[in-house]
PAVEX-724396 format. One record per atom (N, C-alpha, C): residue in one letter; atom name; residue number from 1; x, y, z. Coordinates in steps of 0.02 Angstrom, whole numbers, plus 32768, in hexadecimal, padded with zeros to 4 digits. Layout:
<atom resn="A" name="CA" resi="NUM" x="X" y="Y" z="Z"/>
...
END
This chain:
<atom resn="X" name="N" resi="1" x="8029" y="7FBF" z="7FF8"/>
<atom resn="X" name="CA" resi="1" x="7FFF" y="800A" z="800A"/>
<atom resn="X" name="C" resi="1" x="802C" y="803D" z="8001"/>
<atom resn="X" name="N" resi="2" x="8065" y="8035" z="8020"/>
<atom resn="X" name="CA" resi="2" x="808D" y="805C" z="8021"/>
<atom resn="X" name="C" resi="2" x="80BC" y="808F" z="7FDC"/>
<atom resn="X" name="N" resi="3" x="80C3" y="8052" z="7FCF"/>
<atom resn="X" name="CA" resi="3" x="80EB" y="805B" z="7F96"/>
<atom resn="X" name="C" resi="3" x="80BF" y="8077" z="7F57"/>
<atom resn="X" name="N" resi="4" x="8078" y="8052" z="7F49"/>
<atom resn="X" name="CA" resi="4" x="8032" y="806B" z="7F1B"/>
<atom resn="X" name="C" resi="4" x="8019" y="80BC" z="7F31"/>
<atom resn="X" name="N" resi="5" x="8026" y="80D7" z="7F70"/>
<atom resn="X" name="CA" resi="5" x="8025" y="810F" z="7F76"/>
<atom resn="X" name="C" resi="5" x="8044" y="8139" z="7F78"/>
<atom resn="X" name="N" resi="6" x="8089" y="8130" z="7F63"/>
<atom resn="X" name="CA" resi="6" x="80B5" y="8151" z="7F62"/>
<atom resn="X" name="C" resi="6" x="80CE" y="8170" z="7FB1"/>
<atom resn="X" name="N" resi="7" x="80AE" y="814E" z="7FCC"/>
<atom resn="X" name="CA" resi="7" x="80CD" y="8154" z="8015"/>
<atom resn="X" name="C" resi="7" x="8098" y="8174" z="8050"/>
<atom resn="X" name="N" resi="8" x="805D" y="8174" z="8026"/>
<atom resn="X" name="CA" resi="8" x="801B" y="81AB" z="8040"/>
<atom resn="X" name="C" resi="8" x="7FF5" y="8172" z="806F"/>
<atom resn="X" name="N" resi="9" x="7FF9" y="812A" z="8056"/>
<atom resn="X" name="CA" resi="9" x="7FC6" y="80FB" z="8092"/>
<atom resn="X" name="C" resi="9" x="8004" y="80CB" z="80AD"/>
<atom resn="X" name="N" resi="10" x="7FFF" y="80C4" z="80EC"/>
<atom resn="X" name="CA" resi="10" x="8013" y="80A0" z="8103"/>
<atom resn="X" name="C" resi="10" x="7FF1" y="8075" z="8143"/>
<atom resn="X" name="N" resi="11" x="7FD5" y="8032" z="8148"/>
<atom resn="X" name="CA" resi="11" x="7FD0" y="8003" z="816E"/>
<atom resn="X" name="C" resi="11" x="7FDB" y="7FCB" z="8183"/>
<atom resn="X" name="N" resi="12" x="7FDB" y="7FBC" z="81B0"/>
<atom resn="X" name="CA" resi="12" x="800E" y="7F87" z="81F0"/>
<atom resn="X" name="C" resi="12" x="7FF1" y="7F5B" z="81CF"/>
<atom resn="X" name="N" resi="13" x="8001" y="7F1F" z="81DD"/>
<atom resn="X" name="CA" resi="13" x="8001" y="7ED5" z="81CE"/>
<atom resn="X" name="C" resi="13" x="7FBA" y="7EB5" z="81E3"/>
<atom resn="X" name="N" resi="14" x="7FA8" y="7EC3" z="821C"/>
<atom resn="X" name="CA" resi="14" x="7F75" y="7EC7" z="8236"/>
<atom resn="X" name="C" resi="14" x="7F37" y="7EDA" z="8214"/>
<atom resn="X" name="N" resi="15" x="7F33" y="7F1E" z="8200"/>
<atom resn="X" name="CA" resi="15" x="7F13" y="7F51" z="81E6"/>
<atom resn="X" name="C" resi="15" x="7EFA" y="7F27" z="81A7"/>
<atom resn="X" name="N" resi="16" x="7F25" y="7F23" z="818D"/>
<atom resn="X" name="CA" resi="16" x="7F2F" y="7F0C" z="812D"/>
<atom resn="X" name="C" resi="16" x="7F02" y="7ECD" z="813B"/>
<atom resn="X" name="N" resi="17" x="7F15" y="7E88" z="8167"/>
<atom resn="X" name="CA" resi="17" x="7F09" y="7E58" z="8174"/>
<atom resn="X" name="C" resi="17" x="7EAE" y="7E41" z="816E"/>
<atom resn="X" name="N" resi="18" x="7EB5" y="7E6E" z="81AB"/>
<atom resn="X" name="CA" resi="18" x="7E6B" y="7E98" z="81C2"/>
<atom resn="X" name="C" resi="18" x="7E2D" y="7E94" z="818C"/>
<atom resn="X" name="N" resi="19" x="7E55" y="7EBC" z="8150"/>
<atom resn="X" name="CA" resi="19" x="7E27" y="7EDD" z="810F"/>
<atom resn="X" name="C" resi="19" x="7E1C" y="7EB5" z="80DC"/>
<atom resn="X" name="N" resi="20" x="7E66" y="7E7A" z="80E6"/>
<atom resn="X" name="CA" resi="20" x="7E3B" y="7E46" z="80B3"/>
<atom resn="X" name="C" resi="20" x="7E16" y="7E1C" z="80CB"/>
<atom resn="X" name="N" resi="21" x="7E26" y="7E09" z="811A"/>
<atom resn="X" name="CA" resi="21" x="7DF3" y="7DD5" z="8119"/>
<atom resn="X" name="C" resi="21" x="7DA9" y="7DF9" z="8110"/>
<atom resn="X" name="N" resi="22" x="7D99" y="7E35" z="812E"/>
<atom resn="X" name="CA" resi="22" x="7D68" y="7E3D" z="8102"/>
<atom resn="X" name="C" resi="22" x="7D42" y="7E3E" z="80CE"/>
<atom resn="X" name="N" resi="23" x="7D65" y="7E67" z="80A2"/>
<atom resn="X" name="CA" resi="23" x="7D66" y="7E5A" z="8066"/>
<atom resn="X" name="C" resi="23" x="7D5E" y="7E12" z="803C"/>
<atom resn="X" name="N" resi="24" x="7D73" y="7DE3" z="805B"/>
<atom resn="X" name="CA" resi="24" x="7D70" y="7D9B" z="8042"/>
<atom resn="X" name="C" resi="24" x="7D30" y="7D9A" z="8059"/>
<atom resn="X" name="N" resi="25" x="7D28" y="7DA0" z="8099"/>
<atom resn="X" name="CA" resi="25" x="7CDA" y="7D8A" z="80B1"/>
<atom resn="X" name="C" resi="25" x="7CA0" y="7DC0" z="80B0"/>
<atom resn="X" name="N" resi="26" x="7CAB" y="7DF2" z="807D"/>
<atom resn="X" name="CA" resi="26" x="7C74" y="7E0D" z="8054"/>
<atom resn="X" name="C" resi="26" x="7C6D" y="7E0D" z="8023"/>
<atom resn="X" name="N" resi="27" x="7C88" y="7DC9" z="8003"/>
<atom resn="X" name="CA" resi="27" x="7C98" y="7DA2" z="7FCD"/>
<atom resn="X" name="C" resi="27" x="7CA5" y="7DE4" z="7F8F"/>
<atom resn="X" name="N" resi="28" x="7CDD" y="7E0C" z="7F9B"/>
<atom resn="X" name="CA" resi="28" x="7CF6" y="7E56" z="7F77"/>
<atom resn="X" name="C" resi="28" x="7D31" y="7E37" z="7F51"/>
<atom resn="X" name="N" resi="29" x="7D5D" y="7E17" z="7F7D"/>
<atom resn="X" name="CA" resi="29" x="7D96" y="7DF5" z="7F6E"/>
<atom resn="X" name="C" resi="29" x="7D99" y="7D91" z="7F6E"/>
<atom resn="X" name="N" resi="30" x="7DD4" y="7D85" z="7F46"/>
<atom resn="X" name="CA" resi="30" x="7DD5" y="7D36" z="7F57"/>
<atom resn="X" name="C" resi="30" x="7E10" y="7D32" z="7F4B"/>
<atom resn="X" name="N" resi="31" x="7E2F" y="7CE5" z="7F77"/>
<atom resn="X" name="CA" resi="31" x="7E63" y="7CE0" z="7F5C"/>
<atom resn="X" name="C" resi="31" x="7E8E" y="7CBB" z="7F25"/>
<atom resn="X" name="N" resi="32" x="7E9E" y="7CE1" z="7EFC"/>
<atom resn="X" name="CA" resi="32" x="7EC5" y="7CBD" z="7EB8"/>
<atom resn="X" name="C" resi="32" x="7EFA" y="7C99" z="7EC3"/>
<atom resn="X" name="N" resi="33" x="7F1E" y="7C9E" z="7EF2"/>
<atom resn="X" name="CA" resi="33" x="7F62" y="7C76" z="7EFB"/>
<atom resn="X" name="C" resi="33" x="7F8B" y="7C74" z="7F49"/>
<atom resn="X" name="N" resi="34" x="7F9C" y="7C3F" z="7F35"/>
<atom resn="X" name="CA" resi="34" x="7FDF" y="7C52" z="7F7C"/>
<atom resn="X" name="C" resi="34" x="8017" y="7C2E" z="7F6F"/>
<atom resn="X" name="N" resi="35" x="8046" y="7C37" z="7F86"/>
<atom resn="X" name="CA" resi="35" x="8085" y="7C1C" z="7F84"/>
<atom resn="X" name="C" resi="35" x="80BD" y="7C2F" z="7FC5"/>
<atom resn="X" name="N" resi="36" x="80D7" y="7BFE" z="7FCE"/>
<atom resn="X" name="CA" resi="36" x="8111" y="7C0A" z="8008"/>
<atom resn="X" name="C" resi="36" x="8156" y="7C44" z="7FD7"/>
<atom resn="X" name="N" resi="37" x="815A" y="7C70" z="801E"/>
<atom resn="X" name="CA" resi="37" x="819D" y="7C97" z="8004"/>
<atom resn="X" name="C" resi="37" x="81D4" y="7CA5" z="803D"/>
<atom resn="X" name="N" resi="38" x="81F4" y="7C80" z="8041"/>
<atom resn="X" name="CA" resi="38" x="8233" y="7C92" z="8092"/>
<atom resn="X" name="C" resi="38" x="81FD" y="7C6A" z="80B9"/>
<atom resn="X" name="N" resi="39" x="81EE" y="7C37" z="80B5"/>
<atom resn="X" name="CA" resi="39" x="81CD" y="7C1C" z="80F1"/>
<atom resn="X" name="C" resi="39" x="818E" y="7C44" z="8110"/>
<atom resn="X" name="N" resi="40" x="816B" y="7C69" z="80D6"/>
<atom resn="X" name="CA" resi="40" x="814A" y="7C82" z="80FD"/>
<atom resn="X" name="C" resi="40" x="8100" y="7C82" z="80B6"/>
<atom resn="X" name="N" resi="41" x="80B2" y="7C6E" z="80C8"/>
<atom resn="X" name="CA" resi="41" x="808F" y="7C68" z="809F"/>
<atom resn="X" name="C" resi="41" x="8070" y="7CD5" z="806D"/>
<atom resn="X" name="N" resi="42" x="8084" y="7CBE" z="8041"/>
<atom resn="X" name="CA" resi="42" x="805D" y="7D06" z="8021"/>
<atom resn="X" name="C" resi="42" x="8027" y="7CE9" z="7FF0"/>
<atom resn="X" name="N" resi="43" x="7FDA" y="7D14" z="8000"/>
<atom resn="X" name="CA" resi="43" x="7FBA" y="7D01" z="7FD7"/>
<atom resn="X" name="C" resi="43" x="7FB9" y="7D47" z="7FA1"/>
<atom resn="X" name="N" resi="44" x="7F8C" y="7D1B" z="7F5D"/>
<atom resn="X" name="CA" resi="44" x="7F6E" y="7D52" z="7F34"/>
<atom resn="X" name="C" resi="44" x="7F38" y="7D56" z="7F40"/>
<atom resn="X" name="N" resi="45" x="7F14" y="7DAE" z="7F34"/>
<atom resn="X" name="CA" resi="45" x="7ECD" y="7DA2" z="7F33"/>
<atom resn="X" name="C" resi="45" x="7EBB" y="7DD0" z="7EE7"/>
<atom resn="X" name="N" resi="46" x="7E7F" y="7DB4" z="7EE7"/>
<atom resn="X" name="CA" resi="46" x="7E52" y="7DE8" z="7EAA"/>
<atom resn="X" name="C" resi="46" x="7E13" y="7DE2" z="7EA5"/>
<atom resn="X" name="N" resi="47" x="7E0A" y="7E22" z="7E8F"/>
<atom resn="X" name="CA" resi="47" x="7DCB" y="7E53" z="7EA1"/>
<atom resn="X" name="C" resi="47" x="7D95" y="7E17" z="7E82"/>
<atom resn="X" name="N" resi="48" x="7D5B" y="7E0D" z="7E9C"/>
<atom resn="X" name="CA" resi="48" x="7D1D" y="7DDA" z="7E6E"/>
<atom resn="X" name="C" resi="48" x="7CF4" y="7E0B" z="7E41"/>
<atom resn="X" name="N" resi="49" x="7CBA" y="7DE9" z="7E2C"/>
<atom resn="X" name="CA" resi="49" x="7CA0" y="7E23" z="7E13"/>
<atom resn="X" name="C" resi="49" x="7C66" y="7E50" z="7E2E"/>
<atom resn="X" name="N" resi="50" x="7C6A" y="7E2B" z="7E6F"/>
<atom resn="X" name="CA" resi="50" x="7C49" y="7E56" z="7EA4"/>
<atom resn="X" name="C" resi="50" x="7C6C" y="7E86" z="7EAE"/>
<atom resn="X" name="N" resi="51" x="7C95" y="7E86" z="7EB6"/>
<atom resn="X" name="CA" resi="51" x="7CE3" y="7EC3" z="7ECC"/>
<atom resn="X" name="C" resi="51" x="7CE5" y="7EE9" z="7E9D"/>
<atom resn="X" name="N" resi="52" x="7CF1" y="7ECF" z="7E5C"/>
<atom resn="X" name="CA" resi="52" x="7CFD" y="7F09" z="7E14"/>
<atom resn="X" name="C" resi="52" x="7CB7" y="7F34" z="7E19"/>
<atom resn="X" name="N" resi="53" x="7C76" y="7F16" z="7E3F"/>
<atom resn="X" name="CA" resi="53" x="7C3D" y="7F4B" z="7E23"/>
<atom resn="X" name="C" resi="53" x="7C3F" y="7F71" z="7E5D"/>
<atom resn="X" name="N" resi="54" x="7C60" y="7F58" z="7E9F"/>
<atom resn="X" name="CA" resi="54" x="7C49" y="7F8D" z="7EDB"/>
<atom resn="X" name="C" resi="54" x="7C8C" y="7FB5" z="7EC5"/>
<atom resn="X" name="N" resi="55" x="7CC2" y="7F9E" z="7EBF"/>
<atom resn="X" name="CA" resi="55" x="7D05" y="7FE9" z="7EB1"/>
<atom resn="X" name="C" resi="55" x="7CE4" y="800F" z="7E6B"/>
<atom resn="X" name="N" resi="56" x="7CD0" y="800C" z="7E43"/>
<atom resn="X" name="CA" resi="56" x="7CB3" y="8032" z="7DF3"/>
<atom resn="X" name="C" resi="56" x="7C7F" y="8055" z="7E24"/>
<atom resn="X" name="N" resi="57" x="7C53" y="8041" z="7E5E"/>
<atom resn="X" name="CA" resi="57" x="7C0E" y="8061" z="7E69"/>
<atom resn="X" name="C" resi="57" x="7C30" y="809E" z="7E9B"/>
<atom resn="X" name="N" resi="58" x="7C5D" y="8089" z="7EC1"/>
<atom resn="X" name="CA" resi="58" x="7C84" y="80C2" z="7EFC"/>
<atom resn="X" name="C" resi="58" x="7CB1" y="80E2" z="7EC6"/>
<atom resn="X" name="N" resi="59" x="7CCF" y="80D7" z="7EAD"/>
<atom resn="X" name="CA" resi="59" x="7CF2" y="810B" z="7E6B"/>
<atom resn="X" name="C" resi="59" x="7CEE" y="8143" z="7E5F"/>
<atom resn="X" name="N" resi="60" x="7CA1" y="811D" z="7E24"/>
<atom resn="X" name="CA" resi="60" x="7C6D" y="816F" z="7E1B"/>
<atom resn="X" name="C" resi="60" x="7C5A" y="8190" z="7E5D"/>
<atom resn="X" name="N" resi="61" x="7C3E" y="8186" z="7EAD"/>
<atom resn="X" name="CA" resi="61" x="7C31" y="8191" z="7EC2"/>
<atom resn="X" name="C" resi="61" x="7C5C" y="81CC" z="7EEA"/>
<atom resn="X" name="N" resi="62" x="7C86" y="81BA" z="7EE8"/>
<atom resn="X" name="CA" resi="62" x="7CE4" y="81F2" z="7EF8"/>
<atom resn="X" name="C" resi="62" x="7CD2" y="820F" z="7EB2"/>
<atom resn="X" name="N" resi="63" x="7CD3" y="820A" z="7E78"/>
<atom resn="X" name="CA" resi="63" x="7CD1" y="8236" z="7E4D"/>
<atom resn="X" name="C" resi="63" x="7CB7" y="826D" z="7E4E"/>
<atom resn="X" name="N" resi="64" x="7C7E" y="825F" z="7E50"/>
<atom resn="X" name="CA" resi="64" x="7C41" y="8294" z="7E7A"/>
<atom resn="X" name="C" resi="64" x="7C45" y="82B6" z="7E97"/>
<atom resn="X" name="N" resi="65" x="7C5E" y="8294" z="7EDB"/>
<atom resn="X" name="CA" resi="65" x="7C6C" y="82D5" z="7F03"/>
<atom resn="X" name="C" resi="65" x="7C99" y="82ED" z="7F07"/>
<atom resn="X" name="N" resi="66" x="7CE9" y="82E7" z="7EEB"/>
<atom resn="X" name="CA" resi="66" x="7D0B" y="8306" z="7EC8"/>
<atom resn="X" name="C" resi="66" x="7D01" y="8331" z="7E9B"/>
<atom resn="X" name="N" resi="67" x="7CED" y="8334" z="7E6F"/>
<atom resn="X" name="CA" resi="67" x="7CB5" y="835B" z="7E2E"/>
<atom resn="X" name="C" resi="67" x="7C94" y="8386" z="7E69"/>
<atom resn="X" name="N" resi="68" x="7C66" y="8372" z="7E9E"/>
<atom resn="X" name="CA" resi="68" x="7C6D" y="83B9" z="7EBC"/>
<atom resn="X" name="C" resi="68" x="7C77" y="83D8" z="7EEE"/>
<atom resn="X" name="N" resi="69" x="7CB4" y="83C6" z="7EF6"/>
<atom resn="X" name="CA" resi="69" x="7CE5" y="83EA" z="7F2E"/>
<atom resn="X" name="C" resi="69" x="7D10" y="8413" z="7F0D"/>
<atom resn="X" name="N" resi="70" x="7D10" y="8417" z="7EBA"/>
<atom resn="X" name="CA" resi="70" x="7D4F" y="842C" z="7E9B"/>
<atom resn="X" name="C" resi="70" x="7D08" y="846F" z="7E75"/>
<atom resn="X" name="N" resi="71" x="7CCC" y="845E" z="7E78"/>
<atom resn="X" name="CA" resi="71" x="7C9C" y="8499" z="7E50"/>
<atom resn="X" name="C" resi="71" x="7C89" y="84C7" z="7E98"/>
<atom resn="X" name="N" resi="72" x="7C94" y="84A9" z="7EC2"/>
<atom resn="X" name="CA" resi="72" x="7C7F" y="84D0" z="7F0E"/>
<atom resn="X" name="C" resi="72" x="7CD0" y="84FC" z="7F14"/>
<atom resn="X" name="N" resi="73" x="7CF7" y="84E5" z="7F0F"/>
<atom resn="X" name="CA" resi="73" x="7D4B" y="850B" z="7F2C"/>
<atom resn="X" name="C" resi="73" x="7D4A" y="8549" z="7ED8"/>
<atom resn="X" name="N" resi="74" x="7D2B" y="8537" z="7E98"/>
<atom resn="X" name="CA" resi="74" x="7D2D" y="856C" z="7E59"/>
<atom resn="X" name="C" resi="74" x="7CFB" y="85B0" z="7E66"/>
<atom resn="X" name="N" resi="75" x="7CBF" y="859A" z="7E8C"/>
<atom resn="X" name="CA" resi="75" x="7C84" y="85C3" z="7EAB"/>
<atom resn="X" name="C" resi="75" x="7CA3" y="85FA" z="7EE0"/>
<atom resn="X" name="N" resi="76" x="7CDB" y="85D2" z="7F08"/>
<atom resn="X" name="CA" resi="76" x="7CDD" y="85FE" z="7F49"/>
<atom resn="X" name="C" resi="76" x="7D1D" y="8625" z="7F2D"/>
<atom resn="X" name="N" resi="77" x="7D3B" y="861A" z="7EF3"/>
<atom resn="X" name="CA" resi="77" x="7D72" y="8634" z="7EDC"/>
<atom resn="X" name="C" resi="77" x="7DCA" y="861F" z="7EF2"/>
<atom resn="X" name="N" resi="78" x="7DBC" y="85DD" z="7EFB"/>
<atom resn="X" name="CA" resi="78" x="7DF0" y="85C3" z="7F25"/>
<atom resn="X" name="C" resi="78" x="7E18" y="8599" z="7EF8"/>
<atom resn="X" name="N" resi="79" x="7E0F" y="859E" z="7EB6"/>
<atom resn="X" name="CA" resi="79" x="7E28" y="8568" z="7E79"/>
<atom resn="X" name="C" resi="79" x="7E4A" y="85AC" z="7E4E"/>
<atom resn="X" name="N" resi="80" x="7E82" y="85AC" z="7E4F"/>
<atom resn="X" name="CA" resi="80" x="7E94" y="85E0" z="7E08"/>
<atom resn="X" name="C" resi="80" x="7E7C" y="85C5" z="7DCF"/>
END
């Protein structure tokens, strides 16, 4: 997460694994494969069809919120 977010997001292992468990239980992701690397299990996940639909809907919602925020900033003269 840290690498993907250019250092903006840092997750502790417990937080990450709890989130992966929740997303799996909700049917949004599923285990795609596993391998042992240096004696530790490495698990790979993929979005399910339901997960893809939820991600698309949430992305559209966030775009709408961002557009509204930008509109309000322009009205307030905060954007040049």
